[in-house]
All heavy atoms as TSV, in Angstrom:
chain	resi	resn	atom	element	x	y	z
A	1	PHE	N	N	-62.377	165.995	93.909
A	1	PHE	CA	C	-61.432	165.052	93.332
A	1	PHE	C	C	-60.034	165.414	93.804
A	1	PHE	O	O	-59.698	166.577	93.929
A	1	PHE	CB	C	-61.495	165.065	91.795
A	1	PHE	CG	C	-62.794	164.588	91.275
A	1	PHE	CD1	C	-63.814	165.456	90.982
A	1	PHE	CD2	C	-62.988	163.230	91.104
A	1	PHE	CE1	C	-65.016	165.011	90.468
A	1	PHE	CE2	C	-64.203	162.761	90.599
A	1	PHE	CZ	C	-65.198	163.646	90.310
A	2	GLY	N	N	-59.231	164.438	93.988
A	2	GLY	CA	C	-57.861	164.673	94.400
A	2	GLY	C	C	-57.390	163.598	95.312
A	2	GLY	O	O	-58.100	162.635	95.570
A	3	GLY	N	N	-56.212	163.742	95.777
A	3	GLY	CA	C	-55.615	162.792	96.680
A	3	GLY	C	C	-55.062	161.581	95.986
A	3	GLY	O	O	-54.850	161.599	94.749
A	4	TYR	N	N	-54.795	160.551	96.719
A	4	TYR	CA	C	-54.178	159.381	96.147
A	4	TYR	C	C	-54.546	158.140	96.936
A	4	TYR	O	O	-55.030	158.234	98.069
A	4	TYR	CB	C	-52.641	159.520	96.097
A	4	TYR	CG	C	-52.004	159.687	97.460
A	4	TYR	CD1	C	-51.530	158.608	98.160
A	4	TYR	CD2	C	-51.907	160.950	98.057
A	4	TYR	CE1	C	-50.945	158.758	99.393
A	4	TYR	CE2	C	-51.321	161.111	99.281
A	4	TYR	CZ	C	-50.848	160.001	99.967
A	4	TYR	OH	O	-50.287	160.148	101.222
A	5	VAL	N	N	-54.298	157.009	96.343
A	5	VAL	CA	C	-54.406	155.690	96.975
A	5	VAL	C	C	-53.026	155.094	96.905
A	5	VAL	O	O	-52.380	155.119	95.867
A	5	VAL	CB	C	-55.446	154.792	96.284
A	5	VAL	CG1	C	-55.416	153.400	96.847
A	5	VAL	CG2	C	-56.814	155.375	96.327
A	6	THR	N	N	-52.581	154.536	98.012
A	6	THR	CA	C	-51.279	153.864	98.014
A	6	THR	C	C	-51.408	152.405	98.473
A	6	THR	O	O	-52.172	152.119	99.383
A	6	THR	CB	C	-50.254	154.627	98.868
A	6	THR	OG1	O	-48.975	154.008	98.772
A	6	THR	CG2	C	-50.674	154.667	100.334
A	7	VAL	N	N	-50.724	151.563	97.766
A	7	VAL	CA	C	-50.699	150.131	98.087
A	7	VAL	C	C	-49.263	149.709	98.198
A	7	VAL	O	O	-48.482	149.958	97.290
A	7	VAL	CB	C	-51.426	149.300	96.999
A	7	VAL	CG1	C	-51.337	147.795	97.312
A	7	VAL	CG2	C	-52.848	149.712	96.832
A	8	THR	N	N	-48.876	149.086	99.292
A	8	THR	CA	C	-47.498	148.584	99.500
A	8	THR	C	C	-47.582	147.067	99.661
A	8	THR	O	O	-48.334	146.568	100.493
A	8	THR	CB	C	-46.861	149.220	100.718
A	8	THR	OG1	O	-46.857	150.626	100.547
A	8	THR	CG2	C	-45.435	148.735	100.893
A	9	LEU	N	N	-46.827	146.374	98.830
A	9	LEU	CA	C	-46.797	144.908	98.855
A	9	LEU	C	C	-45.404	144.439	99.244
A	9	LEU	O	O	-44.425	144.853	98.620
A	9	LEU	CB	C	-47.173	144.352	97.495
A	9	LEU	CG	C	-48.558	144.740	97.049
A	9	LEU	CD1	C	-48.479	145.556	95.783
A	9	LEU	CD2	C	-49.390	143.530	96.845
A	10	ILE	N	N	-45.348	143.609	100.273
A	10	ILE	CA	C	-44.078	142.954	100.664
A	10	ILE	C	C	-43.995	141.695	99.860
A	10	ILE	O	O	-44.864	140.822	99.933
A	10	ILE	CB	C	-44.079	142.636	102.176
A	10	ILE	CG1	C	-44.475	143.845	103.026
A	10	ILE	CG2	C	-42.725	142.049	102.572
A	10	ILE	CD1	C	-43.570	145.032	102.876
A	11	ILE	N	N	-42.951	141.575	99.036
A	11	ILE	CA	C	-42.807	140.412	98.155
A	11	ILE	C	C	-41.604	139.551	98.597
A	11	ILE	O	O	-40.716	140.041	99.255
A	11	ILE	CB	C	-42.650	140.869	96.674
A	11	ILE	CG1	C	-41.425	141.738	96.470
A	11	ILE	CG2	C	-43.899	141.593	96.234
A	11	ILE	CD1	C	-41.160	142.090	95.030
A	12	ASP	N	N	-41.656	138.289	98.213
A	12	ASP	CA	C	-40.634	137.335	98.679
A	12	ASP	C	C	-39.528	137.095	97.685
A	12	ASP	O	O	-38.726	136.222	97.832
A	12	ASP	CB	C	-41.298	136.015	99.098
A	12	ASP	CG	C	-41.963	135.310	97.914
A	12	ASP	OD1	O	-41.976	135.859	96.803
A	12	ASP	OD2	O	-42.476	134.210	98.133
A	13	ASN	N	N	-39.471	137.905	96.616
A	13	ASN	CA	C	-38.383	137.828	95.642
A	13	ASN	C	C	-37.860	139.218	95.365
A	13	ASN	O	O	-38.440	140.203	95.742
A	13	ASN	CB	C	-38.794	137.058	94.411
A	13	ASN	CG	C	-39.879	137.793	93.617
A	13	ASN	OD1	O	-39.757	138.959	93.312
A	13	ASN	ND2	N	-40.990	137.103	93.391
A	14	LYS	N	N	-36.740	139.291	94.663
A	14	LYS	CA	C	-36.103	140.577	94.412
A	14	LYS	C	C	-36.656	141.329	93.211
A	14	LYS	O	O	-36.128	142.373	92.863
A	14	LYS	CB	C	-34.585	140.366	94.252
A	14	LYS	CG	C	-33.919	139.902	95.496
A	14	LYS	CD	C	-32.441	139.745	95.288
A	14	LYS	CE	C	-31.792	139.222	96.571
A	14	LYS	NZ	N	-30.361	139.086	96.409
A	15	ARG	N	N	-37.700	140.807	92.568
A	15	ARG	CA	C	-38.253	141.462	91.405
A	15	ARG	C	C	-39.160	142.643	91.754
A	15	ARG	O	O	-40.344	142.613	91.503
A	15	ARG	CB	C	-39.003	140.463	90.529
A	15	ARG	CG	C	-38.104	139.581	89.703
A	15	ARG	CD	C	-38.840	138.891	88.595
A	15	ARG	NE	N	-39.325	139.877	87.621
A	15	ARG	CZ	C	-40.400	139.673	86.868
A	15	ARG	NH1	N	-41.112	138.579	86.983
A	15	ARG	NH2	N	-40.786	140.583	86.009
A	16	VAL	N	N	-38.568	143.671	92.322
A	16	VAL	CA	C	-39.363	144.832	92.667
A	16	VAL	C	C	-39.639	145.675	91.415
A	16	VAL	O	O	-40.597	146.464	91.410
A	16	VAL	CB	C	-38.676	145.706	93.744
A	16	VAL	CG1	C	-38.576	144.966	95.076
A	16	VAL	CG2	C	-37.332	146.218	93.310
A	17	ALA	N	N	-38.858	145.486	90.361
A	17	ALA	CA	C	-39.107	146.192	89.098
A	17	ALA	C	C	-40.011	145.338	88.215
A	17	ALA	O	O	-39.591	144.398	87.570
A	17	ALA	CB	C	-37.794	146.451	88.380
A	18	ASN	N	N	-41.333	145.628	88.278
A	18	ASN	CA	C	-42.297	144.818	87.545
A	18	ASN	C	C	-43.535	145.697	87.243
A	18	ASN	O	O	-44.538	145.614	87.924
A	18	ASN	CB	C	-42.689	143.586	88.354
A	18	ASN	CG	C	-43.460	142.584	87.534
A	18	ASN	OD1	O	-44.043	142.915	86.506
A	18	ASN	ND2	N	-43.492	141.364	88.016
A	19	GLU	N	N	-43.393	146.565	86.230
A	19	GLU	CA	C	-44.448	147.524	85.951
A	19	GLU	C	C	-45.757	146.856	85.542
A	19	GLU	O	O	-46.848	147.324	85.939
A	19	GLU	CB	C	-43.999	148.492	84.830
A	19	GLU	CG	C	-45.052	149.572	84.610
A	19	GLU	CD	C	-44.586	150.602	83.621
A	19	GLU	OE1	O	-43.429	150.621	83.184
A	19	GLU	OE2	O	-45.447	151.483	83.307
A	20	GLU	N	N	-45.700	145.798	84.763
A	20	GLU	CA	C	-46.936	145.133	84.376
A	20	GLU	C	C	-47.710	144.587	85.555
A	20	GLU	O	O	-48.916	144.697	85.638
A	20	GLU	CB	C	-46.673	144.050	83.335
A	20	GLU	CG	C	-47.934	143.424	82.778
A	20	GLU	CD	C	-48.964	144.464	82.242
A	20	GLU	OE1	O	-48.545	145.459	81.615
A	20	GLU	OE2	O	-50.168	144.299	82.489
A	21	ARG	N	N	-46.982	143.997	86.496
A	21	ARG	CA	C	-47.654	143.484	87.699
A	21	ARG	C	C	-48.249	144.655	88.520
A	21	ARG	O	O	-49.346	144.525	89.042
A	21	ARG	CB	C	-46.635	142.705	88.543
A	21	ARG	CG	C	-47.271	142.064	89.768
A	21	ARG	CD	C	-48.204	140.969	89.367
A	21	ARG	NE	N	-48.705	140.324	90.576
A	21	ARG	CZ	C	-49.930	139.855	90.734
A	21	ARG	NH1	N	-50.801	139.949	89.767
A	21	ARG	NH2	N	-50.296	139.294	91.839
A	22	ALA	N	N	-47.525	145.773	88.570
A	22	ALA	CA	C	-48.059	146.964	89.260
A	22	ALA	C	C	-49.365	147.428	88.606
A	22	ALA	O	O	-50.315	147.813	89.287
A	22	ALA	CB	C	-47.008	148.059	89.249
A	23	ARG	N	N	-49.421	147.401	87.277
A	23	ARG	CA	C	-50.633	147.787	86.564
A	23	ARG	C	C	-51.805	146.839	86.903
A	23	ARG	O	O	-52.926	147.255	87.122
A	23	ARG	CB	C	-50.434	147.782	85.042
A	23	ARG	CG	C	-49.698	148.961	84.548
A	23	ARG	CD	C	-49.599	148.941	83.017
A	23	ARG	NE	N	-48.802	150.032	82.572
A	23	ARG	CZ	C	-49.235	151.298	82.465
A	23	ARG	NH1	N	-50.501	151.581	82.747
A	23	ARG	NH2	N	-48.428	152.249	82.056
A	24	GLU	N	N	-51.481	145.528	86.974
A	24	GLU	CA	C	-52.507	144.552	87.366
A	24	GLU	C	C	-53.048	144.868	88.763
A	24	GLU	O	O	-54.278	144.811	88.979
A	24	GLU	CB	C	-51.917	143.136	87.348
A	24	GLU	CG	C	-51.589	142.632	85.955
A	24	GLU	CD	C	-50.880	141.297	86.021
A	24	GLU	OE1	O	-50.854	140.639	87.062
A	24	GLU	OE2	O	-50.312	140.921	84.961
A	25	ILE	N	N	-52.169	145.168	89.686
A	25	ILE	CA	C	-52.580	145.508	91.054
A	25	ILE	C	C	-53.426	146.768	91.027
A	25	ILE	O	O	-54.450	146.866	91.698
A	25	ILE	CB	C	-51.374	145.685	91.965
A	25	ILE	CG1	C	-50.519	144.409	92.023
A	25	ILE	CG2	C	-51.805	146.156	93.354
A	25	ILE	CD1	C	-51.104	143.248	92.778
A	26	GLY	N	N	-53.018	147.760	90.245
A	26	GLY	CA	C	-53.764	149.003	90.133
A	26	GLY	C	C	-55.166	148.775	89.597
A	26	GLY	O	O	-56.137	149.366	90.101
A	27	ARG	N	N	-55.283	147.915	88.584
A	27	ARG	CA	C	-56.619	147.602	88.039
A	27	ARG	C	C	-57.480	146.894	89.096
A	27	ARG	O	O	-58.679	147.132	89.226
A	27	ARG	CB	C	-56.478	146.773	86.771
A	27	ARG	CG	C	-56.005	147.578	85.585
A	27	ARG	CD	C	-56.083	146.809	84.273
A	27	ARG	NE	N	-55.105	145.763	84.168
A	27	ARG	CZ	C	-53.912	145.883	83.600
A	27	ARG	NH1	N	-53.543	147.054	83.071
A	27	ARG	NH2	N	-53.075	144.878	83.524
A	28	LEU	N	N	-56.873	146.034	89.886
A	28	LEU	CA	C	-57.576	145.344	90.937
A	28	LEU	C	C	-58.069	146.368	92.011
A	28	LEU	O	O	-59.179	146.244	92.498
A	28	LEU	CB	C	-56.681	144.288	91.606
A	28	LEU	CG	C	-57.299	143.447	92.724
A	28	LEU	CD1	C	-58.501	142.652	92.180
A	28	LEU	CD2	C	-56.264	142.515	93.290
A	29	VAL	N	N	-57.242	147.326	92.305
A	29	VAL	CA	C	-57.644	148.388	93.241
A	29	VAL	C	C	-58.881	149.105	92.757
A	29	VAL	O	O	-59.848	149.338	93.472
A	29	VAL	CB	C	-56.489	149.393	93.501
A	29	VAL	CG1	C	-56.975	150.648	94.228
A	29	VAL	CG2	C	-55.346	148.719	94.269
A	30	LEU	N	N	-58.868	149.475	91.442
A	30	LEU	CA	C	-60.030	150.153	90.862
A	30	LEU	C	C	-61.284	149.318	90.925
A	30	LEU	O	O	-62.377	149.805	91.120
A	30	LEU	CB	C	-59.719	150.578	89.402
A	30	LEU	CG	C	-58.661	151.650	89.228
A	30	LEU	CD1	C	-58.434	151.884	87.747
A	30	LEU	CD2	C	-59.045	152.937	89.905
A	31	GLU	N	N	-61.107	148.019	90.708
A	31	GLU	CA	C	-62.251	147.101	90.698
A	31	GLU	C	C	-62.822	146.906	92.121
A	31	GLU	O	O	-64.047	146.885	92.305
A	31	GLU	CB	C	-61.767	145.744	90.148
A	31	GLU	CG	C	-62.843	144.703	90.040
A	31	GLU	CD	C	-62.304	143.402	89.448
A	31	GLU	OE1	O	-61.601	143.468	88.436
A	31	GLU	OE2	O	-62.589	142.353	90.059
A	32	GLU	N	N	-61.945	146.749	93.088
A	32	GLU	CA	C	-62.373	146.423	94.466
A	32	GLU	C	C	-62.634	147.670	95.321
A	32	GLU	O	O	-63.290	147.579	96.347
A	32	GLU	CB	C	-61.308	145.569	95.128
A	32	GLU	CG	C	-61.100	144.221	94.479
A	32	GLU	CD	C	-62.347	143.355	94.585
A	32	GLU	OE1	O	-63.063	143.391	95.600
A	32	GLU	OE2	O	-62.634	142.600	93.627
A	33	TYR	N	N	-62.101	148.828	94.911
A	33	TYR	CA	C	-62.283	150.045	95.697
A	33	TYR	C	C	-62.672	151.186	94.724
A	33	TYR	O	O	-61.843	152.001	94.334
A	33	TYR	CB	C	-60.978	150.385	96.433
A	33	TYR	CG	C	-61.063	151.592	97.326
A	33	TYR	CD1	C	-61.932	151.648	98.401
A	33	TYR	CD2	C	-60.251	152.694	97.056
A	33	TYR	CE1	C	-62.015	152.758	99.202
A	33	TYR	CE2	C	-60.322	153.836	97.871
A	33	TYR	CZ	C	-61.205	153.850	98.931
A	33	TYR	OH	O	-61.286	154.965	99.727
A	34	PRO	N	N	-63.927	151.250	94.295
A	34	PRO	CA	C	-64.384	152.239	93.320
A	34	PRO	C	C	-64.048	153.681	93.631
A	34	PRO	O	O	-63.787	154.451	92.721
A	34	PRO	CB	C	-65.893	152.004	93.277
A	34	PRO	CG	C	-66.058	150.566	93.647
A	34	PRO	CD	C	-64.996	150.303	94.688
A	35	PRO	N	N	-63.972	154.131	94.912
A	35	PRO	CA	C	-63.578	155.525	95.170
A	35	PRO	C	C	-62.211	155.874	94.623
A	35	PRO	O	O	-61.898	157.032	94.399
A	35	PRO	CB	C	-63.635	155.638	96.690
A	35	PRO	CG	C	-64.610	154.628	97.125
A	35	PRO	CD	C	-64.415	153.480	96.149
A	36	ALA	N	N	-61.381	154.879	94.332
A	36	ALA	CA	C	-60.046	155.120	93.779
A	36	ALA	C	C	-60.135	155.791	92.432
A	36	ALA	O	O	-59.201	156.531	92.010
A	36	ALA	CB	C	-59.236	153.838	93.671
A	37	ARG	N	N	-61.211	155.606	91.721
A	37	ARG	CA	C	-61.385	156.206	90.379
A	37	ARG	C	C	-61.429	157.734	90.444
A	37	ARG	O	O	-61.124	158.407	89.466
A	37	ARG	CB	C	-62.654	155.702	89.728
A	37	ARG	CG	C	-62.598	154.255	89.398
A	37	ARG	CD	C	-63.840	153.793	88.660
A	37	ARG	NE	N	-63.788	152.369	88.396
A	37	ARG	CZ	C	-63.090	151.787	87.452
A	37	ARG	NH1	N	-62.372	152.516	86.653
A	37	ARG	NH2	N	-63.090	150.471	87.311
A	38	LYS	N	N	-61.750	158.274	91.627
A	38	LYS	CA	C	-61.854	159.726	91.777
A	38	LYS	C	C	-60.559	160.344	92.303
A	38	LYS	O	O	-60.471	161.566	92.517
A	38	LYS	CB	C	-62.986	160.073	92.716
A	38	LYS	CG	C	-64.346	159.691	92.111
A	38	LYS	CD	C	-65.477	160.059	93.035
A	38	LYS	CE	C	-66.803	159.661	92.417
A	38	LYS	NZ	N	-67.938	160.002	93.249
A	39	LYS	N	N	-59.536	159.530	92.528
A	39	LYS	CA	C	-58.269	160.039	93.029
A	39	LYS	C	C	-57.387	160.453	91.844
A	39	LYS	O	O	-57.566	160.015	90.711
A	39	LYS	CB	C	-57.541	158.964	93.846
A	39	LYS	CG	C	-58.329	158.449	95.039
A	39	LYS	CD	C	-58.614	159.558	96.023
A	39	LYS	CE	C	-59.406	159.031	97.216
A	39	LYS	NZ	N	-59.715	160.082	98.159
A	40	GLN	N	N	-56.429	161.333	92.155
A	40	GLN	CA	C	-55.505	161.795	91.106
A	40	GLN	C	C	-54.495	160.726	90.761
A	40	GLN	O	O	-54.088	160.610	89.596
A	40	GLN	CB	C	-54.779	163.052	91.547
A	40	GLN	CG	C	-55.672	164.259	91.595
A	40	GLN	CD	C	-54.914	165.504	92.013
A	40	GLN	OE1	O	-53.929	165.413	92.732
A	40	GLN	NE2	N	-55.403	166.651	91.628
A	41	VAL	N	N	-54.048	159.955	91.760
A	41	VAL	CA	C	-52.924	159.047	91.573
A	41	VAL	C	C	-53.174	157.764	92.366
A	41	VAL	O	O	-53.714	157.796	93.453
A	41	VAL	CB	C	-51.614	159.700	92.056
A	41	VAL	CG1	C	-50.455	158.734	91.956
A	41	VAL	CG2	C	-51.289	160.936	91.258
A	42	ILE	N	N	-52.710	156.671	91.785
A	42	ILE	CA	C	-52.635	155.411	92.492
A	42	ILE	C	C	-51.173	154.982	92.534
A	42	ILE	O	O	-50.521	154.904	91.474
A	42	ILE	CB	C	-53.494	154.322	91.790
A	42	ILE	CG1	C	-54.948	154.728	91.820
A	42	ILE	CG2	C	-53.282	152.952	92.466
A	42	ILE	CD1	C	-55.880	153.844	91.063
A	43	LEU	N	N	-50.671	154.795	93.720
A	43	LEU	CA	C	-49.242	154.415	93.903
A	43	LEU	C	C	-49.163	152.956	94.318
A	43	LEU	O	O	-49.819	152.521	95.277
A	43	LEU	CB	C	-48.622	155.277	95.014
A	43	LEU	CG	C	-48.594	156.763	94.767
A	43	LEU	CD1	C	-48.226	157.512	96.028
A	43	LEU	CD2	C	-47.685	157.132	93.636
A	44	ILE	N	N	-48.378	152.198	93.602
A	44	ILE	CA	C	-48.157	150.772	93.911
A	44	ILE	C	C	-46.683	150.604	94.212
A	44	ILE	O	O	-45.843	150.948	93.363
A	44	ILE	CB	C	-48.555	149.874	92.720
A	44	ILE	CG1	C	-49.981	150.156	92.213
A	44	ILE	CG2	C	-48.358	148.392	93.099
A	44	ILE	CD1	C	-51.068	149.853	93.186
A	45	THR	N	N	-46.354	150.103	95.392
A	45	THR	CA	C	-44.950	149.919	95.775
A	45	THR	C	C	-44.709	148.452	96.100
A	45	THR	O	O	-45.448	147.852	96.883
A	45	THR	CB	C	-44.605	150.764	97.020
A	45	THR	OG1	O	-44.854	152.148	96.728
A	45	THR	CG2	C	-43.163	150.598	97.419
A	46	PHE	N	N	-43.665	147.924	95.515
A	46	PHE	CA	C	-43.196	146.567	95.833
A	46	PHE	C	C	-41.966	146.737	96.742
A	46	PHE	O	O	-41.090	147.517	96.447
A	46	PHE	CB	C	-42.765	145.807	94.588
A	46	PHE	CG	C	-43.905	145.528	93.621
A	46	PHE	CD1	C	-43.865	145.985	92.337
A	46	PHE	CD2	C	-44.997	144.778	94.039
A	46	PHE	CE1	C	-44.884	145.732	91.463
A	46	PHE	CE2	C	-46.029	144.505	93.155
A	46	PHE	CZ	C	-45.988	144.995	91.867
A	47	VAL	N	N	-41.928	145.964	97.830
A	47	VAL	CA	C	-40.803	146.006	98.768
A	47	VAL	C	C	-40.303	144.594	98.985
A	47	VAL	O	O	-41.070	143.661	99.215
A	47	VAL	CB	C	-41.239	146.609	100.136
A	47	VAL	CG1	C	-40.078	146.602	101.118
A	47	VAL	CG2	C	-41.817	148.012	99.947
A	48	HIS	N	N	-38.975	144.459	98.944
A	48	HIS	CA	C	-38.339	143.181	99.258
A	48	HIS	C	C	-37.170	143.498	100.216
A	48	HIS	O	O	-36.438	144.462	100.007
A	48	HIS	CB	C	-37.797	142.494	98.015
A	48	HIS	CG	C	-36.924	141.297	98.331
A	48	HIS	ND1	N	-37.451	140.122	98.762
A	48	HIS	CD2	C	-35.587	141.149	98.349
A	48	HIS	CE1	C	-36.484	139.249	98.985
A	48	HIS	NE2	N	-35.313	139.849	98.740
A	49	GLY	N	N	-37.018	142.667	101.224
A	49	GLY	CA	C	-35.889	142.896	102.134
A	49	GLY	C	C	-35.854	141.928	103.268
A	49	GLY	O	O	-36.711	141.072	103.408
A	50	TYR	N	N	-34.812	142.083	104.027
A	50	TYR	CA	C	-34.636	141.283	105.243
A	50	TYR	C	C	-33.905	142.131	106.265
A	50	TYR	O	O	-33.220	143.097	105.922
A	50	TYR	CB	C	-33.894	139.979	104.961
A	50	TYR	CG	C	-32.501	140.181	104.437
A	50	TYR	CD1	C	-31.427	140.320	105.291
A	50	TYR	CD2	C	-32.259	140.222	103.079
A	50	TYR	CE1	C	-30.136	140.495	104.821
A	50	TYR	CE2	C	-30.975	140.408	102.594
A	50	TYR	CZ	C	-29.924	140.538	103.462
A	50	TYR	OH	O	-28.654	140.729	102.962
A	51	ASN	N	N	-34.060	141.773	107.516
A	51	ASN	CA	C	-33.399	142.444	108.611
A	51	ASN	C	C	-32.976	141.392	109.638
A	51	ASN	O	O	-33.792	140.903	110.378
A	51	ASN	CB	C	-34.307	143.482	109.229
A	51	ASN	CG	C	-33.586	144.377	110.206
A	51	ASN	OD1	O	-32.381	144.267	110.384
A	51	ASN	ND2	N	-34.319	145.263	110.847
A	52	MET	N	N	-31.696	141.066	109.616
A	52	MET	CA	C	-31.138	140.133	110.578
A	52	MET	C	C	-30.277	140.921	111.532
A	52	MET	O	O	-29.979	142.098	111.301
A	52	MET	CB	C	-30.341	139.058	109.866
A	52	MET	CG	C	-31.171	138.287	108.869
A	52	MET	SD	S	-30.366	136.969	107.899
A	52	MET	CE	C	-28.670	137.270	107.962
A	53	VAL	N	N	-29.822	140.322	112.590
A	53	VAL	CA	C	-29.016	141.057	113.556
A	53	VAL	C	C	-27.736	141.603	112.942
A	53	VAL	O	O	-27.351	142.739	113.230
A	53	VAL	CB	C	-28.691	140.127	114.761
A	53	VAL	CG1	C	-27.771	140.831	115.766
A	53	VAL	CG2	C	-29.964	139.678	115.459
A	54	ILE	N	N	-27.098	140.837	112.075
A	54	ILE	CA	C	-25.804	141.264	111.553
A	54	ILE	C	C	-25.872	141.889	110.159
A	54	ILE	O	O	-24.916	142.421	109.654
A	54	ILE	CB	C	-24.817	140.061	111.502
A	54	ILE	CG1	C	-25.375	138.933	110.648
A	54	ILE	CG2	C	-24.536	139.606	112.924
A	54	ILE	CD1	C	-24.387	137.814	110.391
A	55	ALA	N	N	-27.036	141.809	109.499
A	55	ALA	CA	C	-27.140	142.361	108.143
A	55	ALA	C	C	-28.571	142.678	107.832
A	55	ALA	O	O	-29.515	142.075	108.375
A	55	ALA	CB	C	-26.605	141.369	107.136
A	56	SER	N	N	-28.751	143.633	106.923
A	56	SER	CA	C	-30.096	143.954	106.437
A	56	SER	C	C	-29.979	144.498	105.010
A	56	SER	O	O	-28.964	144.983	104.578
A	56	SER	CB	C	-30.773	144.959	107.342
A	56	SER	OG	O	-30.132	146.218	107.252
A	57	SER	N	N	-31.079	144.344	104.285
A	57	SER	CA	C	-31.122	144.840	102.918
A	57	SER	C	C	-32.585	145.053	102.548
A	57	SER	O	O	-33.448	144.295	102.937
A	57	SER	CB	C	-30.514	143.777	101.961
A	57	SER	OG	O	-30.673	144.208	100.622
A	58	HIS	N	N	-32.833	146.148	101.860
A	58	HIS	CA	C	-34.197	146.461	101.401
A	58	HIS	C	C	-34.126	147.081	100.006
A	58	HIS	O	O	-33.244	147.884	99.732
A	58	HIS	CB	C	-34.887	147.448	102.347
A	58	HIS	CG	C	-35.137	146.866	103.699
A	58	HIS	ND1	N	-34.197	146.933	104.684
A	58	HIS	CD2	C	-36.173	146.169	104.190
A	58	HIS	CE1	C	-34.665	146.325	105.763
A	58	HIS	NE2	N	-35.885	145.856	105.487
A	59	GLN	N	N	-35.052	146.665	99.171
A	59	GLN	CA	C	-35.215	147.261	97.845
A	59	GLN	C	C	-36.692	147.582	97.690
A	59	GLN	O	O	-37.547	146.856	98.179
A	59	GLN	CB	C	-34.857	146.246	96.750
A	59	GLN	CG	C	-33.423	145.811	96.758
A	59	GLN	CD	C	-33.173	144.743	95.681
A	59	GLN	OE1	O	-34.075	144.055	95.283
A	59	GLN	NE2	N	-31.939	144.615	95.287
A	60	SER	N	N	-36.966	148.672	96.999
A	60	SER	CA	C	-38.342	149.001	96.721
A	60	SER	C	C	-38.448	149.715	95.386
A	60	SER	O	O	-37.485	150.293	94.897
A	60	SER	CB	C	-38.955	149.848	97.837
A	60	SER	OG	O	-38.366	151.137	97.862
A	61	GLN	N	N	-39.623	149.638	94.828
A	61	GLN	CA	C	-39.916	150.298	93.554
A	61	GLN	C	C	-41.366	150.763	93.641
A	61	GLN	O	O	-42.246	149.990	93.952
A	61	GLN	CB	C	-39.727	149.350	92.401
A	61	GLN	CG	C	-40.121	149.929	91.029
A	61	GLN	CD	C	-39.119	150.964	90.551
A	61	GLN	OE1	O	-37.917	150.736	90.622
A	61	GLN	NE2	N	-39.603	152.069	90.052
A	62	THR	N	N	-41.586	152.029	93.331
A	62	THR	CA	C	-42.929	152.586	93.341
A	62	THR	C	C	-43.342	152.974	91.936
A	62	THR	O	O	-42.553	153.583	91.216
A	62	THR	CB	C	-43.000	153.803	94.251
A	62	THR	OG1	O	-42.655	153.448	95.582
A	62	THR	CG2	C	-44.405	154.441	94.264
A	63	TYR	N	N	-44.565	152.605	91.589
A	63	TYR	CA	C	-45.149	152.930	90.288
A	63	TYR	C	C	-46.303	153.902	90.517
A	63	TYR	O	O	-47.086	153.710	91.470
A	63	TYR	CB	C	-45.629	151.670	89.560
A	63	TYR	CG	C	-44.491	150.761	89.236
A	63	TYR	CD1	C	-44.109	149.765	90.111
A	63	TYR	CD2	C	-43.764	150.947	88.072
A	63	TYR	CE1	C	-43.040	148.950	89.837
A	63	TYR	CE2	C	-42.683	150.112	87.770
A	63	TYR	CZ	C	-42.315	149.153	88.663
A	63	TYR	OH	O	-41.252	148.349	88.368
A	64	ARG	N	N	-46.420	154.885	89.684
A	64	ARG	CA	C	-47.411	155.932	89.821
A	64	ARG	C	C	-48.297	155.898	88.566
A	64	ARG	O	O	-47.805	156.037	87.459
A	64	ARG	CB	C	-46.695	157.262	89.951
A	64	ARG	CG	C	-47.547	158.473	90.026
A	64	ARG	CD	C	-46.668	159.718	90.050
A	64	ARG	NE	N	-47.477	160.877	90.027
A	64	ARG	CZ	C	-47.581	161.759	91.011
A	64	ARG	NH1	N	-46.894	161.542	92.135
A	64	ARG	NH2	N	-48.364	162.793	90.912
A	65	PHE	N	N	-49.608	155.741	88.796
A	65	PHE	CA	C	-50.557	155.723	87.693
A	65	PHE	C	C	-51.722	156.636	87.939
A	65	PHE	O	O	-52.145	156.779	89.084
A	65	PHE	CB	C	-51.137	154.299	87.523
A	65	PHE	CG	C	-50.134	153.219	87.331
A	65	PHE	CD1	C	-49.847	152.336	88.331
A	65	PHE	CD2	C	-49.501	153.079	86.093
A	65	PHE	CE1	C	-48.939	151.312	88.173
A	65	PHE	CE2	C	-48.557	152.085	85.916
A	65	PHE	CZ	C	-48.299	151.182	86.936
A	66	LYS	N	N	-52.228	157.259	86.912
A	66	LYS	CA	C	-53.490	157.933	86.986
A	66	LYS	C	C	-54.559	156.866	86.750
A	66	LYS	O	O	-54.318	155.937	85.971
A	66	LYS	CB	C	-53.594	159.011	85.907
A	66	LYS	CG	C	-52.632	160.127	86.142
A	66	LYS	CD	C	-52.781	161.189	85.053
A	66	LYS	CE	C	-51.776	162.303	85.274
A	66	LYS	NZ	N	-51.830	163.343	84.239
A	67	PRO	N	N	-55.711	156.959	87.417
A	67	PRO	CA	C	-56.725	155.901	87.243
A	67	PRO	C	C	-57.064	155.648	85.758
A	67	PRO	O	O	-57.255	154.474	85.360
A	67	PRO	CB	C	-57.925	156.457	87.995
A	67	PRO	CG	C	-57.330	157.310	89.054
A	67	PRO	CD	C	-56.138	157.953	88.391
A	68	GLU	N	N	-57.128	156.707	84.950
A	68	GLU	CA	C	-57.478	156.483	83.523
A	68	GLU	C	C	-56.371	155.766	82.751
A	68	GLU	O	O	-56.630	155.267	81.654
A	68	GLU	CB	C	-57.805	157.811	82.865
A	68	GLU	CG	C	-56.727	158.852	82.859
A	68	GLU	CD	C	-56.751	159.762	84.081
A	68	GLU	OE1	O	-57.403	159.457	85.086
A	68	GLU	OE2	O	-56.070	160.805	84.020
A	69	GLU	N	N	-55.173	155.656	83.269
A	69	GLU	CA	C	-54.091	154.907	82.615
A	69	GLU	C	C	-54.202	153.408	82.831
A	69	GLU	O	O	-53.530	152.639	82.179
A	69	GLU	CB	C	-52.718	155.362	83.141
A	69	GLU	CG	C	-52.396	156.792	82.838
A	69	GLU	CD	C	-51.109	157.273	83.498
A	69	GLU	OE1	O	-50.727	156.715	84.561
A	69	GLU	OE2	O	-50.494	158.195	82.949
A	70	LEU	N	N	-55.042	153.020	83.781
A	70	LEU	CA	C	-55.178	151.623	84.110
A	70	LEU	C	C	-56.341	151.004	83.365
A	70	LEU	O	O	-56.477	149.885	83.177
A	70	LEU	CB	C	-55.348	151.431	85.620
A	70	LEU	CG	C	-54.136	151.922	86.440
A	70	LEU	CD1	C	-54.489	151.958	87.904
A	70	LEU	CD2	C	-52.936	151.035	86.214
């Protein structure tokens, strides 16, 4: 037992702070990828940003859950 599963989602709005949605994604990971139940941590990261020639901006938020918390 050990290790982690990480999921990074590129989102189209600035709501990177959304713990309940992160929990939903974590539960989906456990449902669709059963080996995740044996990991120590599941990391869910939301990323929003843009990169143009003259400007760029990025925001991200990572949530850390133990499988039994989901």
